[in-house]
Every structure is written in C-alpha cells, then in structure tokens.
N, CA, C, O and CB atoms as a CASP TS submission, in Angstrom:
PFRMAT TS
TARGET T0000
AUTHOR 0000-0000-0000
METHOD Language model
MODEL 1
PARENT N/A
ATOM      1  N   MET     1      77.172  72.925  19.164  1.00  0.00           N
ATOM      2  CA  MET     1      76.284  71.767  19.408  1.00  0.00           C
ATOM      3  C   MET     1      75.146  72.009  20.325  1.00  0.00           C
ATOM      4  O   MET     1      75.463  72.469  21.421  1.00  0.00           O
ATOM      5  CB  MET     1      77.048  70.666  19.943  1.00  0.00           C
ATOM      6  N   LEU     2      73.959  71.808  20.120  1.00  0.00           N
ATOM      7  CA  LEU     2      72.806  71.889  20.733  1.00  0.00           C
ATOM      8  C   LEU     2      72.489  70.632  21.346  1.00  0.00           C
ATOM      9  O   LEU     2      72.712  69.603  20.707  1.00  0.00           O
ATOM     10  CB  LEU     2      71.845  72.316  19.891  1.00  0.00           C
ATOM     11  N   VAL     3      72.000  70.575  22.493  1.00  0.00           N
ATOM     12  CA  VAL     3      71.665  69.184  23.144  1.00  0.00           C
ATOM     13  C   VAL     3      70.456  69.356  23.718  1.00  0.00           C
ATOM     14  O   VAL     3      70.498  70.173  24.637  1.00  0.00           O
ATOM     15  CB  VAL     3      72.658  68.648  24.217  1.00  0.00           C
ATOM     16  N   ALA     4      69.291  68.841  23.492  1.00  0.00           N
ATOM     17  CA  ALA     4      68.003  68.858  24.132  1.00  0.00           C
ATOM     18  C   ALA     4      67.766  67.566  24.922  1.00  0.00           C
ATOM     19  O   ALA     4      68.087  66.516  24.366  1.00  0.00           O
ATOM     20  CB  ALA     4      66.909  69.062  23.095  1.00  0.00           C
ATOM     21  N   THR     5      67.142  67.513  26.384  1.00  0.00           N
ATOM     22  CA  THR     5      66.821  66.407  27.154  1.00  0.00           C
ATOM     23  C   THR     5      65.172  66.621  27.167  1.00  0.00           C
ATOM     24  O   THR     5      64.615  67.719  27.175  1.00  0.00           O
ATOM     25  CB  THR     5      67.635  66.401  28.687  1.00  0.00           C
ATOM     26  N   VAL     6      64.571  65.430  27.165  1.00  0.00           N
ATOM     27  CA  VAL     6      63.122  65.418  27.334  1.00  0.00           C
ATOM     28  C   VAL     6      63.005  64.427  28.372  1.00  0.00           C
ATOM     29  O   VAL     6      63.448  63.284  28.261  1.00  0.00           O
ATOM     30  CB  VAL     6      62.271  65.081  26.033  1.00  0.00           C
ATOM     31  N   ILE     7      62.291  64.960  29.571  1.00  0.00           N
ATOM     32  CA  ILE     7      61.896  63.835  30.731  1.00  0.00           C
ATOM     33  C   ILE     7      60.364  63.819  30.857  1.00  0.00           C
ATOM     34  O   ILE     7      59.705  64.773  31.272  1.00  0.00           O
ATOM     35  CB  ILE     7      62.572  64.211  32.322  1.00  0.00           C
ATOM     36  N   ALA     8      59.847  62.595  30.442  1.00  0.00           N
ATOM     37  CA  ALA     8      58.492  62.500  30.743  1.00  0.00           C
ATOM     38  C   ALA     8      58.240  62.182  32.221  1.00  0.00           C
ATOM     39  O   ALA     8      58.892  61.296  32.773  1.00  0.00           O
ATOM     40  CB  ALA     8      57.884  61.495  29.878  1.00  0.00           C
ATOM     41  N   VAL     9      57.410  62.809  32.799  1.00  0.00           N
ATOM     42  CA  VAL     9      57.043  62.572  34.086  1.00  0.00           C
ATOM     43  C   VAL     9      55.535  62.444  34.160  1.00  0.00           C
ATOM     44  O   VAL     9      54.677  63.243  33.785  1.00  0.00           O
ATOM     45  CB  VAL     9      57.564  63.622  34.957  1.00  0.00           C
ATOM     46  N   ASP    10      55.390  61.058  34.823  1.00  0.00           N
ATOM     47  CA  ASP    10      53.868  60.731  34.663  1.00  0.00           C
ATOM     48  C   ASP    10      53.403  61.174  36.104  1.00  0.00           C
ATOM     49  O   ASP    10      54.021  60.818  37.108  1.00  0.00           O
ATOM     50  CB  ASP    10      53.489  58.985  34.274  1.00  0.00           C
ATOM     51  N   PRO    11      52.270  61.976  36.149  1.00  0.00           N
ATOM     52  CA  PRO    11      51.645  62.442  37.434  1.00  0.00           C
ATOM     53  C   PRO    11      51.320  61.076  38.400  1.00  0.00           C
ATOM     54  O   PRO    11      51.137  59.974  37.884  1.00  0.00           O
ATOM     55  CB  PRO    11      50.182  63.337  37.057  1.00  0.00           C
ATOM     56  N   PRO    12      51.282  61.254  39.579  1.00  0.00           N
ATOM     57  CA  PRO    12      51.141  60.289  40.508  1.00  0.00           C
ATOM     58  C   PRO    12      49.590  59.826  40.361  1.00  0.00           C
ATOM     59  O   PRO    12      48.665  60.620  40.192  1.00  0.00           O
ATOM     60  CB  PRO    12      51.566  60.842  41.948  1.00  0.00           C
ATOM     61  N   LEU    13      49.447  58.372  40.456  1.00  0.00           N
ATOM     62  CA  LEU    13      48.013  58.018  40.269  1.00  0.00           C
ATOM     63  C   LEU    13      47.254  58.319  41.585  1.00  0.00           C
ATOM     64  O   LEU    13      47.736  58.439  42.711  1.00  0.00           O
ATOM     65  CB  LEU    13      47.847  56.472  39.858  1.00  0.00           C
ATOM     66  N   LYS    14      46.036  58.410  41.218  1.00  0.00           N
ATOM     67  CA  LYS    14      44.909  58.700  42.308  1.00  0.00           C
ATOM     68  C   LYS    14      44.646  57.501  42.958  1.00  0.00           C
ATOM     69  O   LYS    14      44.702  56.410  42.391  1.00  0.00           O
ATOM     70  CB  LYS    14      43.539  59.253  41.744  1.00  0.00           C
ATOM     71  N   LYS    15      44.312  57.690  44.328  1.00  0.00           N
ATOM     72  CA  LYS    15      43.561  56.764  45.169  1.00  0.00           C
ATOM     73  C   LYS    15      42.156  56.777  45.226  1.00  0.00           C
ATOM     74  O   LYS    15      41.706  57.920  45.153  1.00  0.00           O
ATOM     75  CB  LYS    15      43.931  56.893  46.379  1.00  0.00           C
ATOM     76  N   GLY    16      41.299  55.876  45.335  1.00  0.00           N
ATOM     77  CA  GLY    16      40.017  55.815  45.522  1.00  0.00           C
ATOM     78  C   GLY    16      39.249  55.194  43.982  1.00  0.00           C
ATOM     79  O   GLY    16      39.899  54.559  43.151  1.00  0.00           O
ATOM     80  N   CYS    17      38.179  55.434  43.869  1.00  0.00           N
ATOM     81  CA  CYS    17      37.621  54.925  42.560  1.00  0.00           C
ATOM     82  C   CYS    17      37.022  56.062  41.730  1.00  0.00           C
ATOM     83  O   CYS    17      36.520  57.062  42.242  1.00  0.00           O
ATOM     84  CB  CYS    17      36.514  53.835  42.814  1.00  0.00           C
ATOM     85  N   PRO    18      37.112  55.832  40.351  1.00  0.00           N
ATOM     86  CA  PRO    18      36.790  56.784  39.385  1.00  0.00           C
ATOM     87  C   PRO    18      35.061  56.949  39.609  1.00  0.00           C
ATOM     88  O   PRO    18      34.486  56.250  40.444  1.00  0.00           O
ATOM     89  CB  PRO    18      37.325  56.219  37.786  1.00  0.00           C
ATOM     90  N   GLU    19      34.435  57.798  38.893  1.00  0.00           N
ATOM     91  CA  GLU    19      33.018  58.014  38.984  1.00  0.00           C
ATOM     92  C   GLU    19      32.449  56.873  38.430  1.00  0.00           C
ATOM     93  O   GLU    19      32.833  56.351  37.384  1.00  0.00           O
ATOM     94  CB  GLU    19      32.530  59.240  38.319  1.00  0.00           C
ATOM     95  N   PRO    20      31.323  56.392  39.290  1.00  0.00           N
ATOM     96  CA  PRO    20      30.587  55.009  38.782  1.00  0.00           C
ATOM     97  C   PRO    20      30.386  55.316  37.377  1.00  0.00           C
ATOM     98  O   PRO    20      30.842  54.409  36.680  1.00  0.00           O
ATOM     99  CB  PRO    20      29.053  54.602  39.548  1.00  0.00           C
ATOM    100  N   ILE    21      29.910  56.188  36.758  1.00  0.00           N
ATOM    101  CA  ILE    21      29.301  56.324  35.242  1.00  0.00           C
ATOM    102  C   ILE    21      30.587  56.027  34.441  1.00  0.00           C
ATOM    103  O   ILE    21      30.377  55.769  33.255  1.00  0.00           O
ATOM    104  CB  ILE    21      28.587  57.982  34.810  1.00  0.00           C
ATOM    105  N   ASP    22      31.848  56.010  34.835  1.00  0.00           N
ATOM    106  CA  ASP    22      32.948  56.132  34.108  1.00  0.00           C
ATOM    107  C   ASP    22      33.296  54.507  33.976  1.00  0.00           C
ATOM    108  O   ASP    22      33.834  54.013  32.985  1.00  0.00           O
ATOM    109  CB  ASP    22      34.083  57.145  34.832  1.00  0.00           C
ATOM    110  N   VAL    23      32.942  53.866  35.009  1.00  0.00           N
ATOM    111  CA  VAL    23      33.335  52.287  34.965  1.00  0.00           C
ATOM    112  C   VAL    23      32.337  51.332  34.762  1.00  0.00           C
ATOM    113  O   VAL    23      32.617  50.134  34.810  1.00  0.00           O
ATOM    114  CB  VAL    23      33.936  51.835  36.187  1.00  0.00           C
ATOM    115  N   GLN    24      30.827  51.858  34.468  1.00  0.00           N
ATOM    116  CA  GLN    24      29.765  51.055  34.176  1.00  0.00           C
ATOM    117  C   GLN    24      30.198  50.252  32.756  1.00  0.00           C
ATOM    118  O   GLN    24      30.765  50.723  31.770  1.00  0.00           O
ATOM    119  CB  GLN    24      28.401  51.984  34.079  1.00  0.00           C
ATOM    120  N   PRO    25      29.721  48.844  33.006  1.00  0.00           N
ATOM    121  CA  PRO    25      28.970  48.134  33.838  1.00  0.00           C
ATOM    122  C   PRO    25      29.744  47.534  35.184  1.00  0.00           C
ATOM    123  O   PRO    25      29.174  46.845  36.030  1.00  0.00           O
ATOM    124  CB  PRO    25      28.391  47.092  33.002  1.00  0.00           C
ATOM    125  N   CYS    26      31.148  47.920  35.226  1.00  0.00           N
ATOM    126  CA  CYS    26      31.882  47.363  36.154  1.00  0.00           C
ATOM    127  C   CYS    26      31.852  48.192  37.715  1.00  0.00           C
ATOM    128  O   CYS    26      31.646  49.403  37.800  1.00  0.00           O
ATOM    129  CB  CYS    26      33.271  47.282  35.491  1.00  0.00           C
ATOM    130  N   LYS    27      32.061  47.427  38.729  1.00  0.00           N
ATOM    131  CA  LYS    27      31.987  48.118  40.001  1.00  0.00           C
ATOM    132  C   LYS    27      33.392  48.354  40.557  1.00  0.00           C
ATOM    133  O   LYS    27      34.349  47.615  40.323  1.00  0.00           O
ATOM    134  CB  LYS    27      31.137  47.318  41.000  1.00  0.00           C
ATOM    135  N   CYS    28      33.426  49.478  41.332  1.00  0.00           N
ATOM    136  CA  CYS    28      34.752  49.814  42.016  1.00  0.00           C
ATOM    137  C   CYS    28      34.610  49.783  43.589  1.00  0.00           C
ATOM    138  O   CYS    28      33.753  50.476  44.137  1.00  0.00           O
ATOM    139  CB  CYS    28      35.263  51.294  41.549  1.00  0.00           C
ATOM    140  N   GLU    29      35.361  49.068  44.219  1.00  0.00           N
ATOM    141  CA  GLU    29      35.389  49.352  45.655  1.00  0.00           C
ATOM    142  C   GLU    29      36.610  49.781  46.280  1.00  0.00           C
ATOM    143  O   GLU    29      37.662  49.289  45.870  1.00  0.00           O
ATOM    144  CB  GLU    29      35.001  48.269  46.327  1.00  0.00           C
ATOM    145  N   SER    30      36.628  50.632  47.218  1.00  0.00           N
ATOM    146  CA  SER    30      37.807  51.107  47.608  1.00  0.00           C
ATOM    147  C   SER    30      37.767  50.883  49.082  1.00  0.00           C
ATOM    148  O   SER    30      36.743  51.032  49.749  1.00  0.00           O
ATOM    149  CB  SER    30      38.039  52.521  47.176  1.00  0.00           C
ATOM    150  N   GLY    31      39.061  50.475  49.623  1.00  0.00           N
ATOM    151  CA  GLY    31      39.120  49.868  51.020  1.00  0.00           C
ATOM    152  C   GLY    31      40.781  49.996  51.120  1.00  0.00           C
ATOM    153  O   GLY    31      41.368  50.872  50.485  1.00  0.00           O
ATOM    154  N   PRO    32      41.355  49.221  51.817  1.00  0.00           N
ATOM    155  CA  PRO    32      42.942  48.817  51.784  1.00  0.00           C
ATOM    156  C   PRO    32      43.501  49.140  50.641  1.00  0.00           C
ATOM    157  O   PRO    32      44.484  49.851  50.434  1.00  0.00           O
ATOM    158  CB  PRO    32      43.267  47.367  51.953  1.00  0.00           C
ATOM    159  N   TYR    33      42.557  48.360  49.632  1.00  0.00           N
ATOM    160  CA  TYR    33      43.106  48.219  48.028  1.00  0.00           C
ATOM    161  C   TYR    33      41.861  48.664  47.284  1.00  0.00           C
ATOM    162  O   TYR    33      40.715  48.510  47.706  1.00  0.00           O
ATOM    163  CB  TYR    33      43.615  46.497  47.480  1.00  0.00           C
ATOM    164  N   THR    34      42.215  49.256  46.080  1.00  0.00           N
ATOM    165  CA  THR    34      41.200  49.595  45.316  1.00  0.00           C
ATOM    166  C   THR    34      40.759  48.550  44.222  1.00  0.00           C
ATOM    167  O   THR    34      41.596  48.364  43.339  1.00  0.00           O
ATOM    168  CB  THR    34      41.543  50.802  44.769  1.00  0.00           C
ATOM    169  N   VAL    35      39.551  47.819  44.133  1.00  0.00           N
ATOM    170  CA  VAL    35      39.625  46.877  43.182  1.00  0.00           C
ATOM    171  C   VAL    35      38.345  47.161  42.184  1.00  0.00           C
ATOM    172  O   VAL    35      37.243  47.549  42.572  1.00  0.00           O
ATOM    173  CB  VAL    35      39.653  45.438  43.873  1.00  0.00           C
ATOM    174  N   LEU    36      38.685  46.911  40.924  1.00  0.00           N
ATOM    175  CA  LEU    36      37.739  47.311  39.850  1.00  0.00           C
ATOM    176  C   LEU    36      37.126  45.808  39.296  1.00  0.00           C
ATOM    177  O   LEU    36      37.891  45.014  38.749  1.00  0.00           O
ATOM    178  CB  LEU    36      38.602  48.273  38.567  1.00  0.00           C
ATOM    179  N   GLN    37      36.000  45.563  39.447  1.00  0.00           N
ATOM    180  CA  GLN    37      35.565  44.122  39.126  1.00  0.00           C
ATOM    181  C   GLN    37      34.324  44.459  37.977  1.00  0.00           C
ATOM    182  O   GLN    37      33.387  45.254  38.054  1.00  0.00           O
ATOM    183  CB  GLN    37      34.960  43.181  40.692  1.00  0.00           C
ATOM    184  N   CYS    38      34.673  43.635  37.024  1.00  0.00           N
ATOM    185  CA  CYS    38      33.836  43.443  35.934  1.00  0.00           C
ATOM    186  C   CYS    38      33.530  42.012  35.504  1.00  0.00           C
ATOM    187  O   CYS    38      34.335  41.312  34.890  1.00  0.00           O
ATOM    188  CB  CYS    38      34.389  44.122  34.883  1.00  0.00           C
ATOM    189  N   ASN    39      32.120  41.568  35.927  1.00  0.00           N
ATOM    190  CA  ASN    39      31.535  40.500  35.559  1.00  0.00           C
ATOM    191  C   ASN    39      30.594  40.427  34.405  1.00  0.00           C
ATOM    192  O   ASN    39      29.767  41.293  34.120  1.00  0.00           O
ATOM    193  CB  ASN    39      31.009  40.123  36.535  1.00  0.00           C
ATOM    194  N   HIS    40      30.813  39.245  33.733  1.00  0.00           N
ATOM    195  CA  HIS    40      29.668  39.039  32.722  1.00  0.00           C
ATOM    196  C   HIS    40      29.910  40.074  31.755  1.00  0.00           C
ATOM    197  O   HIS    40      28.869  40.547  31.297  1.00  0.00           O
ATOM    198  CB  HIS    40      28.161  39.149  33.332  1.00  0.00           C
ATOM    199  N   VAL    41      30.974  40.564  31.311  1.00  0.00           N
ATOM    200  CA  VAL    41      30.947  41.693  30.225  1.00  0.00           C
ATOM    201  C   VAL    41      31.624  40.932  29.156  1.00  0.00           C
ATOM    202  O   VAL    41      32.756  40.497  29.369  1.00  0.00           O
ATOM    203  CB  VAL    41      31.751  43.191  30.618  1.00  0.00           C
ATOM    204  N   ASP    42      31.033  40.732  28.023  1.00  0.00           N
ATOM    205  CA  ASP    42      31.339  40.029  26.924  1.00  0.00           C
ATOM    206  C   ASP    42      31.994  41.134  25.698  1.00  0.00           C
ATOM    207  O   ASP    42      32.710  40.735  24.780  1.00  0.00           O
ATOM    208  CB  ASP    42      29.949  39.232  26.497  1.00  0.00           C
ATOM    209  N   ASP    43      31.681  42.257  25.850  1.00  0.00           N
ATOM    210  CA  ASP    43      32.054  43.140  24.595  1.00  0.00           C
ATOM    211  C   ASP    43      33.531  43.934  25.026  1.00  0.00           C
ATOM    212  O   ASP    43      33.662  44.763  25.926  1.00  0.00           O
ATOM    213  CB  ASP    43      30.664  44.387  24.236  1.00  0.00           C
ATOM    214  N   THR    44      34.333  43.542  24.324  1.00  0.00           N
ATOM    215  CA  THR    44      35.534  44.014  24.550  1.00  0.00           C
ATOM    216  C   THR    44      35.887  45.467  24.421  1.00  0.00           C
ATOM    217  O   THR    44      36.882  45.991  24.924  1.00  0.00           O
ATOM    218  CB  THR    44      36.252  43.360  23.828  1.00  0.00           C
ATOM    219  N   GLU    45      34.867  46.133  23.615  1.00  0.00           N
ATOM    220  CA  GLU    45      34.780  47.686  23.658  1.00  0.00           C
ATOM    221  C   GLU    45      34.314  48.388  24.747  1.00  0.00           C
ATOM    222  O   GLU    45      34.597  49.578  24.886  1.00  0.00           O
ATOM    223  CB  GLU    45      34.014  48.146  22.707  1.00  0.00           C
ATOM    224  N   ILE    46      33.569  47.733  25.608  1.00  0.00           N
ATOM    225  CA  ILE    46      33.033  48.214  26.720  1.00  0.00           C
ATOM    226  C   ILE    46      34.181  48.293  27.987  1.00  0.00           C
ATOM    227  O   ILE    46      34.364  49.221  28.775  1.00  0.00           O
ATOM    228  CB  ILE    46      31.804  47.305  27.013  1.00  0.00           C
ATOM    229  N   LEU    47      34.938  46.880  27.886  1.00  0.00           N
ATOM    230  CA  LEU    47      35.985  46.845  28.811  1.00  0.00           C
ATOM    231  C   LEU    47      37.369  47.953  28.641  1.00  0.00           C
ATOM    232  O   LEU    47      37.968  48.477  29.581  1.00  0.00           O
ATOM    233  CB  LEU    47      36.426  45.377  28.724  1.00  0.00           C
ATOM    234  N   ARG    48      37.665  48.130  27.166  1.00  0.00           N
ATOM    235  CA  ARG    48      38.609  49.176  26.632  1.00  0.00           C
ATOM    236  C   ARG    48      37.987  50.569  27.270  1.00  0.00           C
ATOM    237  O   ARG    48      38.724  51.377  27.835  1.00  0.00           O
ATOM    238  CB  ARG    48      38.657  49.175  24.838  1.00  0.00           C
ATOM    239  N   ASN    49      36.771  50.746  27.150  1.00  0.00           N
ATOM    240  CA  ASN    49      36.376  52.105  27.629  1.00  0.00           C
ATOM    241  C   ASN    49      36.593  52.405  29.098  1.00  0.00           C
ATOM    242  O   ASN    49      37.017  53.464  29.559  1.00  0.00           O
ATOM    243  CB  ASN    49      34.954  52.316  27.348  1.00  0.00           C
ATOM    244  N   VAL    50      36.191  51.172  29.854  1.00  0.00           N
ATOM    245  CA  VAL    50      36.447  51.217  31.384  1.00  0.00           C
ATOM    246  C   VAL    50      37.764  51.460  31.725  1.00  0.00           C
ATOM    247  O   VAL    50      38.029  52.149  32.710  1.00  0.00           O
ATOM    248  CB  VAL    50      36.088  49.987  32.067  1.00  0.00           C
ATOM    249  N   PHE    51      38.765  50.893  30.908  1.00  0.00           N
ATOM    250  CA  PHE    51      39.972  50.827  31.361  1.00  0.00           C
ATOM    251  C   PHE    51      40.694  52.199  30.766  1.00  0.00           C
ATOM    252  O   PHE    51      41.593  52.788  31.368  1.00  0.00           O
ATOM    253  CB  PHE    51      40.606  49.438  30.947  1.00  0.00           C
ATOM    254  N   GLN    52      40.295  52.501  29.823  1.00  0.00           N
ATOM    255  CA  GLN    52      40.703  54.060  29.398  1.00  0.00           C
ATOM    256  C   GLN    52      40.309  55.170  30.465  1.00  0.00           C
ATOM    257  O   GLN    52      41.015  56.040  30.974  1.00  0.00           O
ATOM    258  CB  GLN    52      39.904  54.500  27.958  1.00  0.00           C
ATOM    259  N   LYS    53      39.035  54.891  30.639  1.00  0.00           N
ATOM    260  CA  LYS    53      38.623  56.015  31.831  1.00  0.00           C
ATOM    261  C   LYS    53      39.091  55.954  33.065  1.00  0.00           C
ATOM    262  O   LYS    53      38.846  56.914  33.796  1.00  0.00           O
ATOM    263  CB  LYS    53      37.285  56.065  32.133  1.00  0.00           C
ATOM    264  N   SER    54      39.833  54.878  33.571  1.00  0.00           N
ATOM    265  CA  SER    54      40.215  54.747  34.716  1.00  0.00           C
ATOM    266  C   SER    54      42.011  54.714  34.702  1.00  0.00           C
ATOM    267  O   SER    54      42.600  54.342  35.717  1.00  0.00           O
ATOM    268  CB  SER    54      39.438  53.489  35.242  1.00  0.00           C
ATOM    269  N   THR    55      42.536  55.004  33.853  1.00  0.00           N
ATOM    270  CA  THR    55      44.071  54.830  33.862  1.00  0.00           C
ATOM    271  C   THR    55      44.792  55.707  34.970  1.00  0.00           C
ATOM    272  O   THR    55      45.942  55.444  35.321  1.00  0.00           O
ATOM    273  CB  THR    55      44.671  55.243  32.410  1.00  0.00           C
ATOM    274  N   LYS    56      44.028  56.817  35.535  1.00  0.00           N
ATOM    275  CA  LYS    56      44.702  57.677  36.510  1.00  0.00           C
ATOM    276  C   LYS    56      44.527  57.060  37.981  1.00  0.00           C
ATOM    277  O   LYS    56      44.915  57.698  38.959  1.00  0.00           O
ATOM    278  CB  LYS    56      44.093  59.175  36.424  1.00  0.00           C
ATOM    279  N   TYR    57      43.936  55.813  38.101  1.00  0.00           N
ATOM    280  CA  TYR    57      43.640  55.358  39.376  1.00  0.00           C
ATOM    281  C   TYR    57      44.637  54.130  39.505  1.00  0.00           C
ATOM    282  O   TYR    57      45.036  53.456  38.556  1.00  0.00           O
ATOM    283  CB  TYR    57      42.057  55.000  39.554  1.00  0.00           C
ATOM    284  N   ALA    58      44.992  53.943  40.916  1.00  0.00           N
ATOM    285  CA  ALA    58      45.723  53.061  41.277  1.00  0.00           C
ATOM    286  C   ALA    58      44.843  51.818  41.723  1.00  0.00           C
ATOM    287  O   ALA    58      43.981  51.983  42.585  1.00  0.00           O
ATOM    288  CB  ALA    58      46.581  53.606  42.223  1.00  0.00           C
ATOM    289  N   PHE    59      45.046  50.611  41.161  1.00  0.00           N
ATOM    290  CA  PHE    59      44.103  49.305  41.514  1.00  0.00           C
ATOM    291  C   PHE    59      45.154  48.111  41.943  1.00  0.00           C
ATOM    292  O   PHE    59      46.319  47.985  41.566  1.00  0.00           O
ATOM    293  CB  PHE    59      43.081  48.757  40.026  1.00  0.00           C
ATOM    294  N   ARG    60      44.555  47.439  42.661  1.00  0.00           N
ATOM    295  CA  ARG    60      45.306  46.198  43.199  1.00  0.00           C
ATOM    296  C   ARG    60      45.355  45.147  42.058  1.00  0.00           C
ATOM    297  O   ARG    60      44.310  44.727  41.562  1.00  0.00           O
ATOM    298  CB  ARG    60      44.551  45.546  44.545  1.00  0.00           C
ATOM    299  N   GLU    61      46.606  44.714  41.633  1.00  0.00           N
ATOM    300  CA  GLU    61      46.777  43.772  40.673  1.00  0.00           C
ATOM    301  C   GLU    61      46.475  42.377  41.065  1.00  0.00           C
ATOM    302  O   GLU    61      46.605  41.464  40.250  1.00  0.00           O
ATOM    303  CB  GLU    61      48.034  43.861  40.219  1.00  0.00           C
TER
END
C-alpha cells in the first residue's frame, strides 16, 4: 500500500509596500502597520489587479 502526503507551505508574507506601479491608483504607507489605501476607485477590475499584485504583503486589516 502506498501513502502520499502533501503539505502546502505558504511562504511568509513580506513587510513593507509593493512597488508603487503595482498598486496604482492606490497608495501604500509603511510604518508600524502597512496600509493600502484606495480612494475613489469605481472599477472593480482595477481593485482586483491591485489586490492580486499585493498578495505577498502583510497589511493591517
């Protein structure tokens, strides 16, 4: 009998901000907490792209 075990290990989240070009038109501020602020963005596709490009970073919720 063969038994296989697969363990998915997520890499640790990065501190700081993504590159500004990756989160435009949003702004990222790094301090004690990293904050990604998106104001006046009506296009959900733009927000989706920003969040996809910043998934490796830890943000304050």
